[in-house]
Each structure stands twice: as C-alpha cells, then as structure tokens.
C-alpha positions in Angstrom: 0.0 0.0 0.0 1.3 3.4 -0.9 1.4 6.3 1.5 1.5 10.0 0.7 1.4 13.3 2.6 -0.3 16.6 1.6 1.2 19.7 3.2 -0.8 23.0 3.0 1.3 26.0 4.0 -0.2 29.4 4.6 1.2 32.6 6.0 -0.3 31.9 9.4 -1.4 28.2 9.6 -0.4 24.8 8.2 -2.3 21.5 7.7 -1.0 18.0 7.1 -3.0 15.0 5.8 -1.4 11.5 5.5 -3.2 9.0 3.2 -2.6 5.3 2.9 -4.0 3.1 0.1 -4.4 3.4 -3.6 -6.1 5.8 -6.1 -9.5 4.2 -5.7 -9.5 3.1 -2.0 -7.6 5.0 0.7 -8.1 6.4 4.1 -6.6 9.1 6.4 -4.1 7.6 8.8 -2.9 10.9 10.2 -3.7 14.6 10.2 -2.6 17.8 11.9 -3.7 21.5 11.8 -1.8 24.1 13.8 -1.0 27.9 13.8 2.7 28.9 13.5 4.0 29.9 16.8 6.4 32.4 15.2 4.3 35.1 13.3 7.3 36.1 11.2 7.4 34.1 7.9 11.1 34.9 7.5 12.0 32.8 10.5 12.3 29.6 8.6 14.3 27.8 11.2 11.7 28.1 14.0 8.8 27.3 11.7 10.7 24.4 10.2 11.2 22.8 13.6 7.5 23.2 14.4 6.6 21.6 11.0 9.1 18.8 11.5 7.6 17.9 14.9 4.1 17.8 13.3 5.4 15.5 10.5 6.9 13.2 13.0 3.7 13.1 15.0 1.6 12.0 12.1 4.4 9.7 10.8 4.3 11.4 7.4 6.4 9.8 4.6 9.3 12.0 3.6 9.7 10.5 0.1 6.2 11.2 -1.2 5.0 14.6 -0.1 3.1 17.2 -2.1 3.1 20.9 -1.3 0.0 23.1 -1.5 0.8 26.8 -1.5 -1.3 29.9 -0.8 -3.4 31.0 -3.8 -3.1 34.6 -2.7 0.3 35.0 -4.4 -0.9 33.7 -7.7 -2.4 35.4 -10.8 -4.9 33.6 -13.0 -5.3 34.3 -16.7 -7.1 32.7 -19.7 -5.1 32.2 -22.9 -6.0 30.8 -26.3 -3.4 29.1 -28.5 -3.9 28.0 -32.1 -2.9 24.4 -31.4 -3.7 21.6 -28.9 -0.5 19.6 -28.8 0.7 19.5 -25.1 4.4 19.7 -26.1 3.9 22.8 -28.2 1.8 24.4 -25.4 4.7 23.8 -23.0 7.1 25.5 -25.4 5.1 28.7 -26.0 3.1 29.0 -22.7 5.4 31.6 -21.1 5.6 33.7 -24.4 1.8 33.7 -24.7 1.1 34.7 -21.1 3.9 37.3 -20.8 1.7 40.1 -22.2 -1.0 39.3 -19.6 1.2 39.8 -16.6 2.4 43.4 -16.5 3.0 43.2 -12.8 5.6 40.4 -13.1 8.8 39.8 -15.0 8.2 36.5 -16.9 11.6 35.2 -15.7 10.5 35.6 -12.0 7.4 33.5 -12.1 6.5 29.8 -12.5 3.6 29.2 -15.0 1.2 26.2 -14.9 -1.9 25.6 -17.0 -5.1 23.6 -17.3 -6.8 22.9 -20.6 -10.4 24.1 -20.5 -11.3 23.2 -24.1 -9.3 21.8 -27.0 -9.9 20.8 -30.6 -8.0 20.6 -33.9 -8.1 24.4 -34.2 -6.6 25.3 -30.8 -7.0 25.2 -27.1 -8.4 27.4 -24.3 -6.1 27.4 -21.3 -6.5 28.5 -17.7 -3.0 29.7 -16.7 -1.6 30.5 -13.3 1.6 32.4 -12.5 3.3 32.1 -9.1 6.3 34.2 -8.2 9.4 32.0 -7.8 10.3 33.8 -4.6 7.1 32.9 -2.8 7.2 29.3 -4.1 10.8 28.9 -3.1 10.0 30.2 0.4 7.5 27.4 0.9 9.8 24.8 -0.5 12.6 26.1 1.8 10.3 25.7 4.8 9.6 22.1 3.9 13.3 21.4 3.4 14.0 22.9 6.9 11.5 20.4 8.2 13.4 17.6 6.5 11.0 16.8 3.6 11.5 17.4 -0.1 8.1 17.9 -1.9 7.9 16.1 -5.2 5.7 18.8 -6.7 3.7 21.8 -5.7 0.2 23.2 -6.5 -2.2 25.9 -5.4 -5.1 25.6 -3.0 -7.5 26.0 -6.0 -6.4 22.8 -7.8 -6.0 20.9 -4.6 -9.6 21.8 -3.6 -10.9 20.8 -7.1 -9.1 17.4 -6.8 -10.7 16.8 -3.5 -14.2 17.7 -4.7 -14.0 15.7 -8.0 -12.6 12.6 -6.2 -15.6 12.7 -3.9 -18.1 13.1 -6.8 -19.4 16.4 -5.4 -19.5 18.0 -8.9 -22.2 16.5 -11.0 -22.5 16.9 -14.7 -26.0 18.0 -14.4 -25.4 21.3 -12.5 -22.7 23.8 -11.5 -21.0 24.5 -8.2 -18.9 27.2 -6.6 -15.9 25.8 -4.6 -14.4 28.2 -2.0 -11.3 27.9 0.1 -10.9 30.5 2.8 -7.2 30.9 3.5 -5.2 33.1 5.9 -4.8 36.1 3.7 -6.8 35.2 0.6 -9.9 33.3 -0.5 -9.7 31.0 -3.6 -12.8 30.6 -5.7 -13.4 28.0 -8.5 -16.4 27.7 -10.8 -17.2 24.1 -11.8 -19.8 23.4 -14.4 -20.8 19.9 -15.6 -17.9 18.4 -13.7 -15.4 20.7 -15.5 -13.4 23.7 -14.2 -14.6 26.9 -15.9 -12.9 29.7 -13.9 -10.6 30.4 -11.1 -10.1 33.6 -9.1 -8.7 34.9 -5.8 -10.3 37.3 -3.4 -7.5 39.1 -1.6 -9.0 38.9 1.8 -9.0 35.9 4.1 -9.9 34.7 7.6 -7.0 36.5 9.3 -6.6 39.6 7.0 -8.3 41.7 9.7 -5.7 40.8 12.5 -4.1 43.8 14.3 -1.0 43.9 16.4 -2.0 42.8 19.9 1.1 44.3 21.5 1.0 47.7 23.2 2.4 50.7 21.2 6.1 50.8 21.1 7.8 53.7 23.0 10.1 56.1 21.3 13.9 55.8 21.8 14.9 57.0 25.2 11.4 56.9 26.6 9.9 54.4 29.1 7.6 51.8 27.6 4.0 52.7 27.7 1.9 50.3 29.7 -0.9 48.5 27.9 -4.0 49.6 29.6 -7.2 47.5 29.7 -9.0 50.3 27.9 -6.5 50.3 25.0 -6.6 46.5 24.7 -10.4 46.6 24.7 -10.4 49.2 22.0 -8.0 47.2 19.8 -10.2 44.1 20.3 -13.3 46.0 19.3 -11.5 47.3 16.2 -10.4 43.8 15.3 -14.0 42.6 15.7 -15.2 45.3 13.3 -12.6 44.5 10.8 -13.5 40.8 11.0 -17.1 41.6 10.3 -16.1 43.8 7.4 -13.9 41.0 6.0 -16.9 38.5 6.1 -19.1 41.0 4.4 -16.6 41.6 1.6 -16.1 37.9 1.0 -19.8 37.4 0.7 -20.1 40.4 -1.6 -17.3 39.1 -3.8 -18.9 35.6 -3.9 -22.1 37.3 -5.0 -20.3 39.0 -7.8 -18.8 35.7 -8.9 -22.3 34.1 -9.0 -23.6 37.0 -11.1 -20.7 37.0 -13.5 -20.3 33.2 -13.9 -21.1 32.0 -17.4 -22.2 28.4 -17.0 -24.5 26.1 -18.9 -26.2 24.9 -15.8 -27.4 27.1 -12.9 -25.1 27.1 -9.8 -26.8 24.9 -7.3 -24.5 25.1 -4.3 -21.5 26.7 -2.8 -19.0 24.3 -1.1 -16.6 26.1 1.3 -13.6 24.8 3.1 -10.5 26.1 4.8 -10.8 28.4 7.8 -14.2 28.6 9.4 -15.9 32.0 9.2 -19.1 32.9 11.1 -21.9 33.9 8.8 -20.8 31.8 5.8 -21.5 28.0 6.3 -25.2 27.4 6.5 -26.2 30.7 5.0 -27.3 31.6 1.5 -25.7 34.0 -1.0 -28.2 35.2 -3.8 -30.5 32.3 -2.8 -27.6 29.7 -3.3 -27.0 27.7 -0.1 -23.5 27.5 1.3 -22.3 24.0 2.6 -19.1 22.8 4.0 -17.0 21.0 1.4 -17.3 17.4 2.7 -15.1 15.3 0.5 -14.4 12.6 3.0 -16.1 9.2 3.2 -17.7 8.1 6.5 -15.2 6.7 9.0 -12.2 7.4 6.7 -10.1 8.9 9.5 -11.1 12.5 9.3 -11.9 14.6 12.4 -15.6 14.8 13.4 -15.5 18.6 13.5 -13.4 21.1 11.6 -12.6 18.8 8.7 -13.1 21.6 6.2 -9.7 23.0 7.0 -8.0 19.7 5.8 -9.5 19.8 2.3 -6.6 21.5 0.5 -4.0 19.2 2.2 -6.2 16.2 1.4 -6.2 17.2 -2.3 -2.4 17.4 -2.2 -2.2 14.0 -0.7 -4.4 12.6 -3.6 -1.8 13.8 -6.1 0.8 11.6 -4.2 -1.5 8.6 -4.8 -2.0 9.6 -8.5 -5.7 10.0 -7.8 -5.9 13.7 -8.6 -7.9 14.6 -11.7 -6.2 18.0 -12.0 -2.6 17.7 -10.7 -0.5 20.8 -10.4 3.1 21.0 -11.6 4.6 24.3 -10.2 8.0 22.6 -9.9 8.3 21.7 -13.6 10.9 24.4 -14.4 13.0 23.5 -11.4 13.1 19.8 -12.2 12.8 19.7 -16.0 16.6 19.4 -16.5 16.9 16.4 -14.2 18.5 13.6 -16.2 18.8 15.8 -19.3 22.1 14.2 -20.4 20.6 10.7 -20.1 17.7 11.7 -22.3 20.0 13.2 -24.9 22.4 10.3 -25.2 20.3 8.2 -27.5 19.1 11.1 -29.8 22.7 12.3 -30.1 23.9 8.9 -31.1 21.1 8.7 -33.8 22.0 12.2 -35.0 25.7 11.2 -35.4 24.8 8.1 -37.4 22.5 10.2 -39.7 25.1 12.8 -40.3 27.7 10.1 -41.1 25.2 8.5 -43.5 24.4 11.9 -45.1 28.2 12.6 -45.7 28.6 9.2 -47.3 25.7 9.7 -49.7 27.0 13.2 -50.6 30.4 11.7 -51.3 28.8 9.1 -53.6 26.9 11.8 -55.6 30.0 14.0 -55.8 32.0 11.0 -57.1 29.4 10.3 -59.8 29.3 14.0 -60.8 33.1 14.1 -61.2 33.0 10.9 -63.2 30.5 12.4 -65.6 32.7 15.5 -66.0 35.7 13.3 -66.7 33.7 11.3 -69.3 32.7 14.4 -71.3 35.8 16.5 -70.7 34.1 19.3 -68.7 36.3 18.9 -65.6 39.2 20.4 -67.3 37.1 23.4 -68.4 35.7 24.0 -64.8 39.2 23.8 -63.3 40.5 26.3 -65.9 37.7 28.8 -65.2 38.2 28.5 -61.4 41.9 29.1 -61.8 41.3 32.2 -63.8 38.6 33.7 -61.6 39.6 32.7 -58.1 43.3 32.1 -58.6 45.5 29.2 -57.8 44.9 28.2 -54.2 48.1 26.2 -53.9 50.4 29.0 -55.3 48.4 31.7 -53.6 48.0 33.9 -56.7 45.6 34.3 -59.6 46.0 31.7 -62.4 45.2 31.9 -66.1 43.1 29.8 -68.5 45.0 26.9 -69.9 45.3 26.8 -73.7 42.5 24.9 -75.3 43.9 21.5 -76.5 43.5 20.5 -80.1 41.5 17.6 -81.3 44.3 15.1 -80.8 44.5 16.0 -77.0 40.7 16.4 -76.3 38.2 16.0 -79.1 35.3 17.3 -76.9 36.9 20.7 -76.0 38.2 21.2 -79.4 34.8 20.7 -80.9 33.3 23.0 -78.2 35.6 25.9 -79.2 34.9 25.3 -82.9 31.2 25.3 -82.2 31.1 28.9 -80.8 33.7 30.3 -83.1 31.6 29.2 -86.1 34.3 27.0 -87.6 32.1 24.0 -87.4 28.4 24.3 -87.8 27.4 20.7 -87.1 29.0 19.6 -83.9 27.8 16.4 -82.3 29.0 17.3 -78.8 27.1 18.8 -75.9 26.8 22.6 -76.2 25.3 23.0 -72.6 22.1 24.6 -74.0 23.7 28.0 -73.5 21.0 30.0 -75.3 18.1 28.2 -73.6 19.7 28.7 -70.2 20.3 32.4 -70.9 16.6 32.8 -72.0 15.4 31.1 -68.8 17.6 33.3 -66.6 16.3 36.4 -68.3 12.7 35.2 -67.8 13.3 34.7 -64.0 14.9 38.1 -63.7 11.9 39.7 -65.5 9.5 37.9 -63.2 11.3 39.0 -60.1 11.3 42.6 -61.4 7.5 42.4 -61.9 7.0 41.1 -58.4 9.0 44.0 -56.9 7.0 46.5 -59.0 3.7 44.9 -58.1 2.6 44.3 -61.7 2.5 40.5 -61.4 -1.2 39.6 -61.1 -1.1 35.8 -60.9 -1.3 35.7 -57.1 -4.6 34.2 -55.9 -6.2 35.8 -52.8 -7.2 33.5 -49.9 -10.9 32.8 -49.5 -12.8 35.1 -47.2 -13.6 33.5 -43.8 -16.2 36.3 -43.2 -18.0 35.4 -46.4 -18.1 31.7 -45.5 -19.5 32.4 -42.1 -22.1 34.8 -43.6 -23.2 32.0 -46.0 -23.8 29.6 -43.2 -25.6 32.2 -41.1 -27.8 33.1 -44.1 -29.2 29.6 -44.0 -30.3 30.2 -40.4 -31.6 33.6 -41.2 -33.7 32.4 -44.1 -35.4 29.7 -41.9 -36.1 31.8 -38.8 -39.8 31.2 -39.3 -39.3 27.4 -39.1 -36.5 27.0 -36.5 -35.6 28.8 -33.3 -31.8 28.7 -33.3 -29.5 30.4 -30.8 -25.8 30.9 -31.9 -23.3 30.4 -29.0 -20.0 30.5 -30.9 -18.8 30.7 -34.5 -15.3 30.3 -35.9 -14.1 30.5 -39.5 -10.6 29.4 -40.6 -9.2 29.5 -44.1 -7.8 26.2 -45.3 -5.4 26.3 -48.2 -5.4 23.3 -50.6 -2.8 20.6 -50.0 -2.6 19.4 -53.6 -3.6 20.5 -57.1 -6.6 18.2 -57.0 -8.1 19.9 -54.0 -9.6 23.4 -53.9 -9.1 26.0 -51.1 -11.9 26.2 -48.6 -13.0 27.7 -45.3 -13.9 25.7 -42.3 -16.8 27.1 -40.2 -17.2 25.7 -36.7 -20.5 26.4 -34.8 -21.8 26.0 -31.3 -25.6 26.5 -31.4 -28.9 25.6 -29.7 -32.1 24.7 -31.4 -35.1 25.6 -29.1 -38.4 23.8 -29.5 -41.3 22.4 -27.4 -39.4 19.2 -26.8 -36.1 17.7 -27.7 -37.6 15.6 -30.5 -38.8 18.6 -32.4 -35.5 20.4 -31.7 -33.6 17.4 -33.1 -35.7 17.6 -36.3 -34.8 21.2 -36.7 -31.2 20.3 -36.4 -31.5 17.6 -39.0 -33.3 20.0 -41.3 -30.5 22.5 -40.9 -28.0 19.9 -41.9 -30.1 18.9 -44.9 -30.4 22.5 -46.1 -26.7 23.1 -45.7 -25.9 20.0 -47.7 -28.1 21.3 -50.6 -26.2 24.5 -51.0 -23.8 24.8 -54.0 -21.0 26.2 -51.9 -21.2 23.3 -49.4 -18.2 20.9 -49.5 -18.7 18.7 -46.5 -19.7 18.6 -42.9 -19.2 16.3 -40.0 -22.4 15.7 -38.0 -22.1 16.1 -34.3 -24.3 14.5 -31.7 -26.6 16.8 -29.8 -27.1 17.2 -26.1 -30.5 17.7 -24.6 -31.0 20.8 -22.5 -31.8 20.4 -18.9 -35.3 21.8 -19.3 -36.1 19.5 -22.2 -36.9 22.4 -24.6 -34.1 22.2 -27.0 -30.8 20.5 -28.0 -27.2 21.8 -27.9 -24.7 21.1 -30.7 -21.0 21.9 -30.1 -18.2 22.0 -32.5 -20.2 21.4 -35.7 -17.7 21.7 -38.6 -18.9 22.9 -42.1 -16.5 23.2 -45.0 -17.4 26.0 -47.5 -16.0 26.8 -50.9 -16.4 30.5 -51.4 -15.1 30.4 -54.9 -18.1 28.3 -56.0 -20.5 30.8 -54.5 -18.7 33.7 -56.3 -18.8 31.9 -59.6 -22.5 31.1 -59.3 -23.2 34.7 -58.5 -21.1 35.9 -61.4 -22.9 33.6 -63.8 -26.2 34.6 -62.4 -25.4 38.3 -62.8 -24.3 37.7 -66.4 -27.5 35.8 -67.3 -29.5 38.6 -65.9 
C-alpha cells in the first residue's frame, strides 16, 4: 500500500494529511492542523522545527510529499493558443502569457496551466503564474523540516481534486468551490464536472488581524503600559474588521455568482479552509453554502473542523496519483533532471544520420566528377576557377590553360569550334547555352514584376467572413421554421494541399435549437444539416451528436464543422449576374 502526505502552508497556519492506500481506495491515517508559533514568515528555522515535529507526530512519509501553497500569491489568466499539442503548449506558454502579466517579470514566475477546451483548431487554457520567490520560500520551509516535496500546486487545484474525487461536482449542475485561506480566498467555478474559472479574493480569515502588543515607546522613553481600555479598543476594532472581511467575502462571492457564465445554474457553494461565522449554513443570492465534505464516512477525518483539511487532502491525492487535476509548479525546477541521459540516444542517432548523409554526398560527388571526366568538362571547370579565383596552392591568380587540339581532347576542341563558327554541325554537348540564358532572363523579369507589383497571378485566400455569412444566411432564411441560438462561430481559411483539391474555409458552430421538446429540436437540427448540404457552396460537414437541454426544450450542438468553398459561390453569383 502506498502512503502520501499533503502539506498546505499558509502565512499563518499549516495543515497535514497522510493518506494510505491506492487511487480508488484509501483512508486518512494521520492529520494535523496548527498555527505557526512564530508570526514572522522569514524565521524559517523556527517554523521548520514546528513543522518537523508535526510531520513526526503523524508519521508522514518523507519521500512522497506534495506541497499546497497559498493562492493569494498567484495570478490567474485565460489564454487561447492555435494548437492543442501538449508539447507545443509547454514550449510557448510563457511567451503567450507574458503580455497578460504586466505586474511580473516573466523570468521571475512559474507558470502552470489547465486545458479548458481543445480541438483541432486550438485550445483554451486557464493559466496560473506564481512568483518563484514565494514558491521557493514554501519549499525552503519544507526542506527545513526535513522533507522534499515532489511537486507543488495551489489551493485552487487541490480543492478541485478533493471535490472531484468525492463526486461532489455533478455533470447536471454547477457548483462554486471556495477555500478560505489566511490572507486570501480562492474561488473555483465548476460546471458539468469541468473547471470553468478560477479567481482569488485578496482577503481571508486573518486579514483583519491587528497587532496585539502595546504601542512601542520612542527611543529613550519608558515603555507605555498596555491599559485595559487600550486592549479593549483594539479588540473592538479587530472585531469590526473581521465583520467587514466577512461582508466583503460574501459580496465578492455574490459578484462571482452573477458573472459566472455556466451552462447549468449554480446549485450550491461548497466552502472549506478556515471557518468564518456567517458563511456556512447561510445563502448568497439564494444559493446555499455548505461545508466541502469530500471525506467518506469513517475514513479517518476529524468529526468537526474537517473543512480545514480539504486542501491538504487534495495534495495527498496527487501523491497517490488520484488527482484529476494535478499541479506542476516545480516543472521548471526539475525539467533538467536527467537531461544528459535523455539526450544520449538522440545524439547517437543524429551522429549516425550525419555520417550516412556525408557518405551519400560523397557518392553523388564522385558520380558527378566521373561524368565530368567522361565528357571532358572537368578540365574546363578547373580552368575557369583558376582564372577567376586564382591558384589556391600557389596563392596567386591563375590563367586559362590553352585549349587543347582535337588530338588531345576532341570534346573541348569541338566546343571551341562550335562557338567560333568554324564547325556548324557539332555532335558534342553545347550545354544549351542560349536556352539557359533565356530562362535566366525570364526569371529576372518575373522578379522585377514582383518588386513593382505588376504581377497579377497571385490568388487571394478565400474570405472566412464570407463563408461564415453564407452559413448564417441559412439560419436567417429559416427563422420562421426554426428557433436557433448561436453560441459561438469560428471560420478558418484552409489552403489546398494538392492540385486536385480546392481552397476552402472551415466554419465551426456552437448553437442551440429551441423547441417544445427535444424531439422537435432534433428535427430542426437535421433540417438545418439537410439545407446546408443542398447549398452549392457546401463541401462537407461532420455531423455532431446533440445534447438535450436540462429543461427539455431544445438541444445543444457543439463543434459542428462545415467546410465551405467561397469560390463556388462567387462563380455562381457571377454567372447569375451575367445571365440577368
């Protein structure tokens, strides 16, 4: 049985969860939640000893630990790339997100991503950027406690892993997952079992804390005694700030509910992390707030206060390879591990290919020189090189050798006689001098026309806008029959890959057909496909299966590709105009 440990480190508190078992069946064999005794995060030594003692108490494994860091230090962005290959995404991710992070230098952050949607045209990514300094501070604290985390992730992804593993996120509705941290609150929108959005509210359970110590005295003055009246006033101010923090968190959660763009209505808010009065058991915009209970009954969790262990539990799931959305914030730090071992085999193959290429080139060069020797052209090439470039051995310019007579070299003698007009019918090879000259002049003339802009044989690419308009015109002409609702449209020009294939434009649609029931809506969808197929500009389409709406009054079609030949439509309009 495998054992893993999830460590959630915050500015003020930390939690540990030790799991034992496998990806499908496991239980909690140890947990710990505690506030750091030293309030200064820079005191790594003191905090490391406290964390080490807690790890020893729960008998946490030191070789399979996962770190969960505070989401308040991260920035979330959505990026779209024109490809879906994971290797290419890894290569260009930092370049794509650099313009979205003006507050950071791209060299000072670690970037991770989660694919929201992907198809052959591209991918929508949810990216997160974490400053290397903050991430390294958390890793250094773990190292001071004697444990090396295999990887790191944010509270957002750890919370999502815990919720998805417990089947709290149904495909038939949407949920809001909330983790209340020490200084920030992480929010995740989940719709139909898929993550749709992540954000951070920069206020947490302890953002309102004030200094409890008495005011410091000026240099040379006696310390001012902390009176009961001053302590009571500070306590009252802290209570007011705590109440304001709760109100602000509720207000921000209400904004998230209003701005969330989900297919299904948000049915519940699941909160975890630090407990705040006025949150669990209440409602926000008529949406009930529950504690995020991701633990099975009698699985080792505490009876009360188990919500604070959710993030650490999600980190432990990654150690058991049971996390649906694992984080990889240490990818840049560990990506060069074993680099030379991974390069040995490719370098050996590359060396063999280069040696083979040189051998093939040598064979071709030898055959070319043999043909020159056979027809006597090698002497002529050497003579011209000597005259133009000089004699490389003697270090000075050479001269053309005298042309030999027929007894020495019949080919060269006949070549000279051919161009001097002494012999009109020469059976040798004249190198097609005039044809080559004409071809050279033709290419030069064509290049000159290109530079002047007078060459008109360049074909313009087909209009993606025209293709999209043609598809939408079918919907517009049948509005009295159908009730379509367009969700998304994308048109991409596709150049031909061979002479037998014409250029085209690929139009991709996401649309809904509304009707009294799903059967009638499906008929409208089939009628739309039949009408599209009958258009002269239609090339092909790939039918996509429809999804019934939750209310039973329509169907949803996603990613419907329709290939359009705009040239066919232009030709038909031109012929129609000529006939008229």
